[in-house]
N, C-alpha and C positions, 0 to 999 in steps of 0.2 A: 416668497420663500423659494430657495434653490431646490432642485431635485434632490440633492444630497440631503437637505434638512428634511424633506418629506419622506425620503427612505428611512432615515433614522427614526422618525416618529412612528411610521408604519411598522418598522422592525420591532420597536418596543411593544407595539400593540399586539404583535403576533406571539409574544412570549408564551402566554398560557396555552395557546393552541399547539405550539411546537413541543411544549413539555408533555402534553397529552399524547401527542402522536409518538414522541420518542419513547415514552414509557410503555405504550401499547406495543411498539416493535420490540422493546426490551423483554417484555413478557412472553413473546412468541418468537424467539430467534429460529432461523433457518439456515442451513449450512450448504455450502457449495453453489452449484449453478442453478438448482431448482428451488426457487423461493416463491412458491405460489401465493401464500398469504401476504408476504411482503409486497409482491408485485400488485396484488389487488388493493392493498392499503394505499400505496403510491398513486396507482391509477385513480382511486377514489378521491384522493387530495387534488389531483390535477384537472379532474374532469370539467370542472366549472370555470376553468381559466382560459379556455379558448385556444388551447395548444394543439399542434399537430403531433399526435401521439403514435408511436409505432412499438409494438412488443416484439421481443427477441423470438427468433424462429427456434434456435437450438438451446436457449437458455432463458431464465425469467427476468430479462432486462426490460427497462423502460426507457425509450428515447423520446423526448418531448422538444419540439421546436416552437420557440416564440418568435412570431414575425413582428419586427419593429415597425414603427410608423413611417419610416423612410427606408429606401433601399440603401444597402450597405454591406459590410463584411459579416462574418459569422464568428462567434465566440463560443467555446465550449466550457462548461462547468461540470465537474464529475463528483458523484458520492457513490461509495461502495456500500452494499446493502447486507452481505452475508455475515453470519456469526461464526463461532468457533465450537469444535467438539470438546467443550469444557464443562464440567459441572459447577454452576455458580455457588459461591460460598460467601457472598456479601451480606446476606440477612436483610436485604432491602424489601420493602413491602411491595415493590414492583419487580422482584426478582423473576428470573426465568421460570416458566411453568412447564418447560420442555427438559426432560431428563437428558443429561449429557450435552446440552447445547447452551451457549451464553454469548451474549454481546460483550465480549471481554476486550474488544479492540475499539469500541466507539463507534462502529458503523451505524448503529441506530441514530446517534446524534447526527452523523453525516448526512443521513437520509432526511431526517427532520430539517436540518439546515438548508439543504438544497430545495426541499419543498418550500421552505421559507422564501428563499430567494426567487424561485419561480413566482410565488405569489406577490412578492414586492415588485418585480420587474414587469409582471402582467398588468398590474394596476397602473403602470406608467409607460405602457408600450409605445404610445405616441411619441415619446421623447427619445426613443432608441433609433439611432441611424444604422440599422442592421438587425441581424437575427442572433438569438441565444439558443445554443443546443445544450439541453440538460441531460446528462448521461447518468442514469441510475443503474448501477452495475452489480451484478452478482458475482460470486467466484473470485474475490480478490485473494482470499486466504489459500493460495496454492493451486487455484483452479483455472488460472489464465482467463478470467472473465473479461478483462480489458482487451486481451488479444482476440477473443471471440466476438466482441461487439465491434471491433475494428474490421474484422472480416465481414461482419454483417452491415458494414457501411456507416457507423456512427459518426465518423469524422466528416462525412459528406451529407449528412441527413438534412441540412438546410438547402441542399441543391448546389452547394459550393463547398470547397474544403475550408474548415475552420481556420482562421488566421492565428489563433493562440488558444491556449487551454490552461485552466487552473483548477487546482484540488486543494482542499483544506482538511487535514487529519488531526483529530484530537489526540491528546496525550494525558494519561492519568497520573503522571509522575513528573518530576524534575522541572518542567516549565511552569512558572507561576500562572495561576488561573487567569484567564483573560488575556494573557500575552501571546505573541506570535513570533515564531522564530523560522529562519530558513537561511539559505546561503546561495550564492551563485555557484555554477558548476555542479560537481558531484554532491548530491545530498544523501543518497542511500546506496547501498552496495548492490552488486548483482548477486543473485542467489541461484547456486547450482547444487547438484547432488551427485556424490561419487559413491559408487557401490562396487565392492570387490568380492569375489568368491575365490578362494585359494582351494585348489584340488590337490590333494596328496594321496598317500596310501595309508589307510587305518591299520591299528594293531593293538597289541597289549602294551600298556604303559610301562611294564617291566622290561620290555624289548624295543625300545625306541629306534635302534639301529635296523630293525627289520622293516620299518615303515618309512613314510615320508610325512613328517609331522606338519599339518597345516596351521596348527594353533600357534607354535612358535614363530612361524614364518609371518602369519597375520599380525602377530604382536610387534614383530620387527617392522613391518610396513607402517603400522600405526605410529610407532616412534619416529621412523624415518620421514613421515609426512610432515612432522613437526619441525625437523631439521631442514627440510626442504624449504619450508615457509621462511625460516630465519636466515638461510644461507643463499637462497636463489632469488629473493625478492627484495627490493628496495623498502627500507622501513618507512619511507615517506610515501610510499604507494602500497599500502599494506594488503595482506592476504590473510584470511582466517580459515583454518581448515579444523573443524571440530568433529571427531568420531563420536557419534551418539549411539551407535548400535554396534554390538560385537557378539557374535553367536558362534558356538562350536560345541560338539560333543554332547554325550548324554550321561557320562559317569566319569569319575575322577580317575579311574584305572584303565580307561580306553582312550587310544588315540583315534580321533575321527578321520573320516575321508575328506571332509571338507570344513572349512571355516569361512565365516562371512562377516563383513563389517560394512557399514555405511557412514558417510560423513556429510555434513553441510559444508559448502565452500562459498565464502564471501570474498568478492573482489571489488575494488573501487575504480577500475579502469578497464576499458575494452582490450587493451594491450595485455594486461596481466591476466584477464580472464582467458585469453587465448592461450597463453604460455602455461598457466596452471593445468589446463585440460590436458595438453600434451605431456607436461612433465609428470604429473601424478600417474598417468597411464604408464609412462616409460619406467618410473620408479618401482611401481608395484610389479610389473612384469619382469623387471630385471632381478628383484630380490627373489621372486618365486623361482626364476631360472637358476639362480646361484645355488639354490637348495634342491634342485632337481624336482620342482613342482611347477604347476602352471597357475596362472592367475587370469580370471575373467574379469575385465574392468569395464563397467558402464559409467559414462559420464552424461548426466541429463542436465541440460541447460534450461533453467527455469525462467527467472525474471532478469533482464538486463539492468545495468546500472541506471539509477534515477539521476538524470542530469538537468538542472535548471538552466535555461538560457539566461546568460548574465544580464542582458538588458531587460528581459522580461522579469527578472528577479528585482532589479532596481525599480522598475515600474510598480510591481506589486508592493515593495517596501515603501515607496512614496504614497501610494494609495492608502495603505495601512496607516501610515503615520498620520495622514490627513483625516482619516476616518476615525480612528481609535486614539490617536495621540502618539507622538514619537516615542514616548517612554514605554509604550506597550510592545514595541518591537525590539527584539534581542537578536543580534547577528549569531548564527550558528557557527562556532569556531571551527568544527570538525564534522565530516559526514558521520552517519551512523551505520552500523553493520546489518541493520535490518533491511528488508527488501520490499518492494512496492511495485504492483504491475501497472500503475499509472506511468511507470517508465516506458511502457509500450506506446502510450499516447505521446509522451514527450520525445520519443525516438522519431515520430511523424511530423509533429508540429511544435513550434516553440512554445514555452509557457513556464509556469512555476508551481512547485509543490510547497505547500506551507504547512507548518505544524502549530496548532492552537492548544495552549495549556488549559486542561479542564480538570485538574485534580481537585477532588472534594476534600483533600486533607489540608490541615493548617500548614504542614510542612511538606511540599511536594517532593522534596529530596528523599524523604522516607516513605513515601506512598507507595502501595503496590503497583507494579508496572503493568502496561498493556500486555494482554494474554494471561494474567494472572487470574485465578478463579475469585479473587478478592478485590479486583480492580473496580474502582467506583469513578464515575464521571459526573461532573457537576452540571446540571441542566442550566445553570445561570448563564452559560456561554452561547446557548442556542440562538438567541436573537442577534448577538454579535456576530456570529458565524454566518447566519443568513445575510446580515447587512454587508459583511466583508465580501462574500461571494457576489452579491448583487452589484456592489460598487465596482468590483474588479471587471465584471462583464460590461456594465454600462460605460465605464471610463476607457476600457479597451476599445469598444466599438467607436466612441468618440475619437479616440486617438487614431484608429486604423482608417476610419472614414475620412478623416482629414489628412491622412498621409503624413502624420507627425512623427518625428523621430522620438524613440523611447529615451527616458521615461516621461515624455511630455503629456499633456491633457490630464493632470491628476486633480485639477481643481474644478 
């Protein structure tokens, strides 16, 4: 029996344990960088596997290194562990017991699947020509957990820089259950935040000429930002600017001194990301100056563009087709405008980010999306997810140890 056959059988046998772990994590979600209960749960699952475990210094991360039976390269597998500040409305019997917190993005599944991959690979460590780094990461949802773990050395945890990195993210909608999708090049957008405070001079609403109205000026900026997007940027390299916060004043008859708005900015290339930062600032400051006001503009760069190395994407697709069947891989036609801090890992080493359909609905097109309080993920994908991660790591080690060109060594 080949190692792939043994991994497949072992993965199926893990399903019940992975469901139990995932549902325990789901009942007890934690938010941000400090996930003490989640960290303890992961540590407990890994303690008997003979791994080299390091806990984060400034965050509740877990880094575990599996030493293979023979010297060779190192490969990284990542799972994010944090939940969202959302009150769950699924009605599940294992729904969140924490007020205002929910695993609405499926990170509880990611954590269970990576634990499963660690168990699968540990049982066959003698067959591994190299090492595997398991990256259990807090703080993906806007807290830069990946960046913090990189600063603490996760990419070199095996004593050498990992040669490639892979992550699998579940989706509660659109992608059919058990199917995987990805694409070479840009997969997800960069995520930045624009914050603008317009300062004018307040007064009575009946005498607008005696003041300097920041409300109308801010409103013009909001509209002008949409024109900037459509007239300054190529439609085939899109930019999305969405103003989600607009605040000013305390009464209908009073002109306030200030108005404030904030926007999320999504870009799909490093070039456009640089341009939009400069141009949004120039636009807002110029509009304020034209009306005799001032604008304080802050532009906060959050997550970079998530970019799959084309050859590692082709390798991952070949592995998936062999492990799950070619009919279960669907090419992603376009990038998506959501963002992901695994982008920081892919900025440092080549690799591939993959999306696994985990919708519990009969029609995933109409299912609640990730981050919805009604998002439901199907446990049935857990063993497949663990198997895919294990196979990606094993075959990448075989490939890199042999010095083969991608996407070789998939069988």
